N, C-alpha and C positions, 0 to 999 in steps of 0.2 A: 729236733732238739733232744739232747741226751737226757735220760732220766738219772737223777742223782743216785749215787750208790747208797744202799742202806748202811747202817752203822757197821763198821768193821771192828773186829777184836784182834788185838795183837797180844800174843802170849809171850811174856818175857821170863826167861829162866836164868836167874842170876842170884848167887848166894852172897855176894858182896853188896851190902846195903848202899854204899856210896855209888857203885856203878849201876845198881838197879834204879836208884833215884835219878842218876844222870840220864839213863836211857828213857825213863818215864818222862822227864822234863824235855828231852830232845823230841819225843813223839807227841807231847801234849798239844802242840800247835796244829796237829792234823785234825781237821773237822770230821765229825761223825765217826770218830775212832775211840774205842775204849781200850785201856791197857790192863791186862791181868798179870800181876807179878807173882811168881812162885820162886822158891829158893832151892828146889831140887827137881831132878828129872822125874822122879816118881810122882811128885805133886803135879808136874806138867802133864804127865800121861793121864792122871785122874781128871784134870781139866778137859783134856781132849776127849776123853771117853764120856764125860758128863755133858759136854757141850760141843760135840763134833761138828755141827753145822755152823756154829758161831765163831770159831777161830779161823782167822783169815791168813795169819802168818805167825811164825815162831822165831824169836830171837833168843839164842841160848849161848851160855858160856860152855867151855869144854870141861874145866876142872870144877866139878860139883861134888857135894857130899853124896856118898852112895854111888848110884849109877852115874857114869860119865856122860858128858854131852855127846860124845861119839855114839854111845849106845842109844841115847835118846833119839838121835837123828836116824840111826839104823832102824829102831823100832817104829818111828813115824813112817819112814819110807817103806817098811815092810807091811804096812797096813794099807790096803787098797783105798780106804776112805780118805787117807791123808797123803797119798803118793804124790800129789801135785801141790801140796801145801808149801808155800815159800818158807825156806829156813835160812836164817842168817846167823852166823856165828860171830860173837864178839868175845875175844879171849886174850888173856895175858900170857898164854903158854909160850915159853921161850924156845920151844922146839921148832926149828925152821921147817920141819915137815908137817907141822900142825895144819896149815891151810890145805895142803895136799890131802892129808888124812881126812879132814873135815869134808872136803869136796868128794873124796872117795866114798864116804859114808852117805853122801846125798845132799850136803849143804849147797845152797845156791850162791852164797857169798861168805867171805871171811874178813873180819876187821880185827886188827890187833889193838889191844889196849896200850896206851890211850888211843882212842879212835876219834875220827872226825865225825861229829854228829851230823853235819851237813851231808857228807858222803853216804853215811848210813841211811839217812832219811831218803835221799835220792834213790838209792838202790832198793829200799823197801817199797817206795812208790812205784818204781819200775816193775818190780816183781808183782805187786798187787794189781797194777794195770794189765800186765801180761796175763795174769791169772783170770782177770775179769773178761778180757777179750777172748781168751781161749775157752772160757766157760760159756760164752755167748754163742759159740759156734756149734 
């Protein structure tokens, strides 16, 4: 019989209050999951550094005040403590190269705004399950 996963923490980096709330609502149905909202990449890095063991995934926008989401992703991937942390991008960037650039920086998935909350949740669950399985071995 599988042991239930402990509480997971999802870090959401979104400066638009409407989309931050939408993401939070989309993830609220996940059991044993807490959502931490930040409005900048700098604040997100503070959360990671303060609680490195408790963050299980990051959902970020690209166009943020100050540091961009691309830089945030690169910084996360450049730190060996977080190199396997699932990262999903949810962005309204009109640049058709944005998904390619995000993946090139290390994102695991890219969703354009407006996005399908169901697809985003499924991808997040898939990445969290893959990380759990990889971490068990």
